[in-house]
N, C-alpha and C positions, 0 to 999 in steps of 0.2 A: 231605470226600473229595477226593482229587486228580482231575484231569481224566481220567486213564487208570486210576485205581485202584491205582497202584503208586508208592510213594515210597521213596527210599533216604535214610537218615539215618546220620550218623556216631554211633557209640556209643563208650563209654569204651574198649572193647577191640577194636572192629571195625566192623561195619555192622549196621544194622537195616533190613530191607526189609518195609514194610507193604503187604499186598495186600488190597484191600477192594472189594467190590461190594455191592449190596443183598441178595444171597443168601448170601454166605459171606465170611469175613474171617479173616486170620491174620497172624502176624509170623514172618519168617525171620531168625534171628540168625546172623551170621557172625563168628566169632572166630578169632584166630590158632591155627594147628594145625601139626603136624609137616610137612604138605604145603604150607603157605603161606609158609614162610620165604623162598622165592625171589621173592616179590612185594612190591611197595611197599604201604604202608598204604592208599593211594588206590585201588589195584586189587585189594585182597584179595577184595572181593565178587565181581567178575567171575571171578577166578582160582578161587575156591572153587566157584562155581556151574558153571562150565565143566568143571572137574575132576570134580565130583560127577556131572553128567549124562554125562560121558564114561565114567566107571566104571560107572554104573548101566546104560547102554546096552550096555556090553561084557559084562555078565552074561548077556545073551541069555536072560533069564528070561521065559517066556510070561506069567506073571501081571503082571510089571512092564510088559511091552509092552501088555497089555490095558488096564491102568489108564491108561497114557500115551495110548493111542488113545481111550479113553473121554473123556478131558479134552482131547483135541486137542493134545497136547504131543509134539513130535518134536524130536530133537536129532541133529545131525551135526557132526563136527569140521571145521574149516576149514583 
């Protein structure tokens, strides 16, 4: 396990983000898409995650807001 439980690895088509702790674990795959054409291969992960959370928070869906609060995840654009 990594010191902070998060590791980013290059994959054949994009990025693979491993998120692991002793209670839960998963992998986030980021691959090129119609929205990522503007970004370099090195920054595709940051671009995809920022764009995803921006659109997710723009939905103003109470269920999404509750889940994000439950897990202590908040997002704002800079």
